[in-house]
N, C-alpha and C positions, 0 to 999 in steps of 0.2 A: 724345383729344383735347378741346382746348379750346372753347368756344363761338363764340370771335372766331378760331379756325385758319383759317388761310388769308388772313387782314386783316394786309398791310404796314403799320406807320407810321413814316414818317420823323419822326424826333424832335428838333427842335433848341431845345425847352425848356432852361431850366438852373434853378438854386437850387432851391427848394422846389415853387413852384405847379403848374407844367406839368411835372415828374417825378413829382409826387405822383399827378396824373390819368393820366398816360400809365403809370404801373405798376399803376392798375386795369386797364387795358385789356390788359395784359402778363399779368397774374393771370389774365385770362379767356381768354388762350391767343392775342391777337394779338401778332405778331412785331414787337417794336420797336426800331429801330435808332437809337441816339445817334449825332447828329450832333457831332462837338467838332473845337473847332480844332487842328492841330497847334502851333499856336503857345502856347496857356494851357489850364489845367484849368479845368472846372467849377469855380467856385470853392466850391461845395460838398463837393468831394473831400477838401476838408483836414479836414472831419468824418466821419470814414471808417464810423463806426456809421452816422450819420445819410445818408451818402449812399448807403450799401448799402441801405438801408430802402428809398429810393423810386427805386433806379435796377436794382433784383434782376431776373434772368430777362431783361434787355436785352443786345442787341449795341453795340458801339462802333465806329464808323468816323470815323477821323481824317481830316478834309476842309476846305481852306481855301478858302473863297467868294470870297474877292478873287482868286484866279486864275482865268484862264479854264478851265486845265484842270479845276480844281475843281468850278467851274460845269457842266461838261461831264457829270462824272461824278455831280453831283447831280441833273441833268435825265435820265440814263440811271437812276439810282433813281427818281426821281418816275415812269416810264414803269412801273417794276415795283410801285410801291405803290399804297395805297388812299387814302392819308392823309398829308398833310403838315401838322405841327404845331409852332408857332413861339411866340415869347415874348418878341420885341424890341419895341423901341418903333414906333409907327406910322410906317411909310414905310421902314424902315431893311432890310427884305426888298427893297423895290422898288430900293434903291440899290443894293443888291448885284447887283441883276439877277436874282433869285430869285421873285419876289414871284407873287400868285395870278395875274394875266395871262400871265406866262411860263411858271409848272406848268402854267397850264390847256394852254396851246398843245401842250404833250409829254404831256398826259393827260388829254383831255377830261372824264373822269370823275371827277377829283381831289376828294377833300374837303379843302379848305385851311383848318385851324383856327389863327386868331391869338389868343392870350391876351396882354393886357395889362394894366398898371395901371389906365388910366381908359378903355379902349376905343377905338377907330380914330378916335373925332372928340368935337366938343366943346372947350370951353376950358381943360380938363384934359387932353388928349388927351399932348401931350409932356412933361407933367410927369415927374419922377421920383419913387417912392414905394416904400414899404414896407408889411409887414402894418398895424405900427401905426399908418401915415397912415390907410390905407384903413378901421380902425378908428374912429379919430378922425372922419373927415370923414362917415362911415356913420351916426354917432350911437352906436355899440355902445360904445366907450371912454366914452363919458359917463354911460353908467349902470352900470358895472362897478367896484366899489370897497367900500367900506365904511360901516358907518353914521354915521360921524362927517363922512361927505361926501368922503372922501379918494379918489383915483382908483385904479385898479390895472392893471397890464397883464396880459391874458391870459396863462395856462401855456403856452397853444400858440399856434400862429399860423392864427389862424382864417380870416382873409379868404384869406391865401394857400393855405390847404388845399379850402377850400370853393369858390376859384376853381378849381384842379384838378379837383377834381368837377364843375363845371358843364361844364369843358372836355370831361372823360370824355363826360359825357351829351349834349353838342353834336355831338360826334365820332359817337357812336351814333346819334343823328338824321339827321345829315349822311349816312352813309352808307346810310342808308335812304330818304333823300331822292335821293342819287345814284343808285341802283338803280333805284327806281322812275320817276325822269325821264330818266337817261341822261346827265345834264348834271354839269359841274363845280359844287360845291357851297363859298360862301364863308362863313366863321364869324368870326363877333366876338366874344369873350368877356371882360370886364370885372371883373378882380377886385375893385375897389371896389363895383361895382353887385352881385356875389357876395354879398359883406358885407351890402351895404344889403337885400337879398331875404332875409337872417335878420331883419333888424327890421322886416319887414313887418305881420306882425300887432299889433306892438305901436305901429307908427307909425300903422295904420289906427285904432286904439284912443284914440291921441294927436288923430287929426284928428277923431273923435268927439266927445270930451270936453273937448280943448283942456288938458289938464293934464300939465304940464312932468314926466316923471318923471327921476329920479337915482338914485346908488347906495344900494341897499337901499330906494329908494323905490316899486317896483316889486312886484307881487303875488309873483312869479317869481325876484326877485333880492334878498330880506330881509326885505321888509315883513311876511308873513305868518309866525306863530310854528310853525306845523305843515309850514313849507317853508323850512328853514333849516339852516345848519352851526351846530353846538355843540361847544365843547371839553370834553375828559373831565379827569379828571382828574389823567393822567400827560401832559397835554401833548399830547394826540393830538386827532382831531377825527372826529365822526359825521356824518352828512347825514340829516336825518330829511325825508320827502316824502309824508307821508301828507296827501296833499290830499283825496283823496274820504271821505266821511263814515266809511264802513266801515273804513278803515283807519286813519283817528284813532281812532274809536271802538276796535279790534283794540289800538294802541299805547295808549291810557288804561286799559283795562284791564290790559298787560301791565304797566304800571309801577306799578299800582294807585293811578290818579288819577283816578277816574271821573268827579270832581266839575269835570275841566277839558274833558271834551266841550262841553258847551253854552256855554263861554264863547268861543267862536270866534263866536258870536252877538252879540257886543258889539262896540263900536267901536274904534277906532284905540288910545285910551289903555287897553282891557281886552287888546287883543291884545300891547301893549307888555309891560303888565303878567304877561300869560302867557309871552312869550319870557323875560323874567328868570326865572321862575319855571322853567320847562322847561331853561335854561340851568343854576339850581342844580342841578336833578338831576342833569344830566348831568356836570356837575363833582364830582359828590359820588363818583365810581366810575370807577376805569380803564377803558382800551378794552375789554381782553380780557374784560371782565364785560359789557360791552353786544355783544359778539360773541358771547358765550354765550346771551344773551338772543336775539338774533338767530336764531341757530342753532335754537334753540328753540320760537320763536314765529312762526308763519308769518304773511306778509303785513303786516307793520309798516311798509313801506317806510323801513326804518332800514337803514344801510350804514355800515361803515367808511370815512374817507378814506384811501385807499391811499398809502403810500409806494412810488418804482418798484421799491425793493429787495423791495418783497411781491408785486409783481404776478406775476412769473413762479409763485410760488407759489400763487396762487389756483386753487381746485379745478374751476371751472368752465372757466377759461383752460385748464388740463392737459386737461380731458375734453375741450375741443372743438378742443384742437390750436390754439388761438390765437397761439401764437407757435411758431415753428420756427428751428431753426438752419442759418445759410447753409452749403450745401456748400464745404468748403474753408476756411471761416472758425469754425474752432472757439472757441466760447463767445459769438460773436457771433449773436444771435437778433432776428429781425425778426416784426412783426405779419403776420399772414396775413390776405387780403383776406377781410371779413366776408361777401361772395357767394359763395354755394355752389350750382355749379349739378350736378346729379345727372348722373353719368358725365362731368365736366368735368374736365380736366387740372390737377393742383396746381403751379403753378411757382414757388410761394413762396421756397421751399427755394433755387432757382438765385442765384447770386450776382452781384453787378453786376460790370459789365466793367471792365478798365483801359481806359485810354484808348487810343483805334484799335486795342483788341485783334482786332476781327474785320474791320480794314480790307481786307487781301490776299483773305481768305476770300470778303467779299461782293463785292469788284470782279472776282475769278474768276467768281461768279455771274452776274455783269454782263456776261460776255464779255471781259473784259480779258485781254490777253498777260501773262505775266509782266515781257516785256520794257516793257511799257506802266506795268506798275505801277512799276518799278524808274525809268524816265523820270518819271513823276509825282512819285516821291519826289525825285529830284534836283531837280526843278523847283518843290520844297515846295507841291504841290497837295494831298498829303497828308501 
């Protein structure tokens, strides 16, 4: 049994942010029923491996909420569930007639969680946006880039995925509140503000110092010589993150440069000079030589920058079974949840459903007859 066994989540989220968060809850044992339009796919289905990773272990019900019969089925689902999660722009669910107030009338203890780009109110509430927009407005894109001041797009969708994680956290908090107080809970999660929260410590430092940072201008984004990315002689990269004195001392000793240890006490000019010398050192040998050093000397805080093709062969990933193959999808592997609860059920290998795969089964569970289900199909409600 999973930690969230017995919790049913009606999931109307799409693309990456919401599905990423509800997959976390599915991995923990919740029954997640993905509501999809019978008229169009979740756009993420076009990326089959991508879609499988963030929708594994879920059920899919095809439902047209613009039809009265579709809304009737939806509300019967709501009565059977603990959570409704949606990812439309503010007001869309109300216009469809399935907003918080309508759901609360059918289930007085429902947890109703809305995830949107900018939140339920404010001047940006109705704006369209994507991950890069949120990172830009939050200031994260402005400090991500190279030493020459060029900005760079992060390699993963940071705002979208942290927004999904906040959605999952909020749902867990909402479930506790609904259980404690016996009342429906309305949740508003902003993807933009989720990204902004990641910048919190750095913004606080800015408000203290008044110093505007930029790419490679902060201690942990490229300013420090001992917290940096360096290129090897074969064009690969390593990450050096020897922040604490003991790790920096270990590194200096391991590369036979004890004279470097105290040079961190110098100013910006000394740091830049040291950075160039470290770069020359790493550029003198291929990655395999540095990997050999890493394997031989502990606590260097030095690691290779992996390519995707190398991740599956990482010994730690293998030992932890962090990648699992999807059932019925040979060769397709997904990342297991990093949360391991003793005695918990592992659902990571369960495949993502095809659109509407569970419609009839779920409707039968809700008490609908075969004749009613056939009528719903004729009417375009499912």
